[in-house]
C-alpha positions, 0 to 999 in steps of 0.5 A, spaced: 368 502 391 364 507 394 368 512 397 375 510 397 381 508 393 385 502 395 392 500 393 395 493 394 402 491 394 403 483 393 410 479 394 413 482 388 411 489 391 409 493 385 404 498 385 397 498 382 394 504 380 388 506 384 381 507 381 377 513 382 370 513 385 365 517 381 362 523 384 366 522 390 373 526 389 376 529 395 380 535 396 384 536 402 386 542 407 389 543 414 383 543 419 384 541 427 382 534 429 379 529 425 372 533 423 372 535 416 372 543 415 366 547 413 367 546 406 367 538 407 375 537 406 378 532 411 384 534 416 390 529 415 389 522 418 393 515 418 390 509 420 394 503 421 390 496 421 394 490 424 393 484 428 391 476 428 391 473 421 383 471 420 381 477 425 378 481 419 383 485 417 381 485 410 373 487 412 376 493 416 380 495 410 374 495 406 370 499 411 375 504 411 375 504 403 367 505 403 368 511 408 373 515 403 380 513 406 385 511 401 387 504 402 393 500 402 394 493 403 400 489 406 405 496 405 412 494 407 413 497 414 420 501 412 415 505 407 410 507 412 414 514 414 414 516 406 407 514 405 405 518 411 409 524 409 406 523 402 399 523 405 401 529 409 403 533 403 397 531 398 392 535 396 387 529 394 389 524 399 388 526 406 385 520 410 389 514 409 389 507 412 393 501 411 394 494 413 401 491 416 401 484 419 405 478 420 406 477 412 411 482 413 416 477 416 422 479 421 421 487 419 415 487 423 419 488 429 421 495 427 413 497 427 413 500 434 419 504 433 416 506 426 410 508 429 413 513 434 416 517 428 410 517 424 406 520 429 410 526 429 409 527 422 401 525 421 395 524 426 396 516 427 391 511 430 393 504 430 387 499 430 389 492 433 384 486 431 384 479 435 379 474 436 379 467 441 383 461 438 377 457 438 374 462 433 380 463 429 381 456 428 374 455 426 375 461 421 381 458 418 378 451 417 372 454 414 376 458 409 381 452 408 387 458 407 394 456 410 396 461 416 401 466 413 407 463 418 407 457 414 404 450 413 410 446 417 406 447 424 399 446 426 395 452 425 394 453 433 401 453 434 402 458 428 397 462 432 401 462 438 407 464 435 403 470 432 400 472 438 407 472 441 410 476 435 404 481 435 405 483 443 409 489 443 405 492 437 398 491 441 401 495 446 401 501 442 394 500 439 389 506 440 383 501 439 383 493 440 377 490 437 376 483 439 372 480 433 370 474 436 363 476 437 362 480 430 360 477 423 363 480 417 357 485 416 357 487 424 364 488 424 364 493 418 358 497 421 362 497 427 368 501 424 363 505 420 360 507 426 366 508 430 370 512 424 364 516 421 363 523 424 357 521 428 354 522 435 358 519 441 352 515 443 353 511 436 360 509 437 359 504 442 356 497 440 352 494 446 351 486 446 345 484 451 346 477 452 342 472 456 345 465 458 344 459 463 348 458 469 347 451 468 352 452 461 357 456 465 358 464 465 360 467 458 367 469 458 367 475 454 361 479 459 363 486 461 357 486 466 354 480 469 347 480 472 344 474 476 336 474 475 335 468 478 331 472 484 325 472 479 319 467 479 321 462 474 316 460 468 319 453 468 315 451 473 309 453 470 307 447 465 304 451 459 310 456 459 316 450 460 317 449 452 317 456 450 322 461 451 322 468 454 321 471 447 314 468 447 309 474 449 305 470 454 312 468 458 314 475 457 307 478 460 308 473 466 315 475 468 313 482 467 307 481 471 311 481 478 313 488 481 320 486 482 321 485 475 319 491 472 323 495 478 329 491 476 329 493 469 328 500 470 334 500 475 338 496 471 337 500 464 338 507 468 344 504 471 347 502 464 344 509 461 349 512 466 355 508 465 355 508 458 358 515 456 363 514 461 365 507 458 365 511 451 370 517 454 375 511 456 375 509 449 371 503 450 368 501 443 363 495 445 360 492 451 357 486 453 352 485 458 350 478 460 343 476 464 343 469 467 338 465 469 338 457 471 337 454 464 337 461 460 330 460 457 326 464 460 327 470 465 334 472 462 331 472 455 326 476 457 330 481 461 336 481 455 330 483 450 327 489 455 333 492 457 336 492 450 329 496 448 331 501 453 338 502 451 335 503 443 330 508 446 336 512 449 340 512 442 345 506 443 346 501 438 344 494 441 345 487 439 341 482 443 344 475 443 341 469 446 347 464 448 343 458 450 336 459 447 332 455 445 335 449 447 
């Protein structure tokens, strides 16, 4: 561990002594808000991580641990108020994070009520993780782990039941993260950027996605732009086997004045919009650019717009859904 300490409760609910990280001891004092005081000490804070099985809660807890939070996995919900009170009174444990999920069983239904009381004790945020059924099914298949609700029913049925049980808790979430589009490293980096003290511009992850309308519109797109009005390199024989990432193809598409004007106008629009999305609490934004086959125009546009947003100080991930074929 690099900064935090972690405590795990197993089925027998015994306590394991947390390990201390060398050279990273933290003292506490009362400050306003979430930022450290001038002497580097943090104000009290509790983060409750919950959500769907297979959505990445263990990775997120590890990310909080690396940020210096005192971490607990699978804490019984009835102990959360006592834990919050201890964290508030402690001179050493100030920023805390814990995981609560369906492993808790029927007592999980008490969590919304417990949250109301805990929020009167200590500043509390609820981070809810989810992912599409297709992604969760793939993850369970790859890890070969059983769903916490048991093996009597197929995983797909267990996921449906789990979503139903977590519905009320999701409505209390301060931050909902769909991890379908993240790998483990991107998810941990996203949490680090979100909860580490950094500028507002760094608190949102922008995905610049290219796609082909022939294969359908991306379901997770927040903003979608049709670039089929641009001249199509597909009809230039030497460009047909290449993609929009090839310098010659990109130069050809960029040679048209409407291309340059579109990139400039869209980039300016996004740079205007992103601060407003951040103020509304949005942690990631997916911008999709579509052409006919998703090989040339949309690829080049997604790359160039991504570069403009990076220069403006935003974190950008460029994804080419349909390229190459």
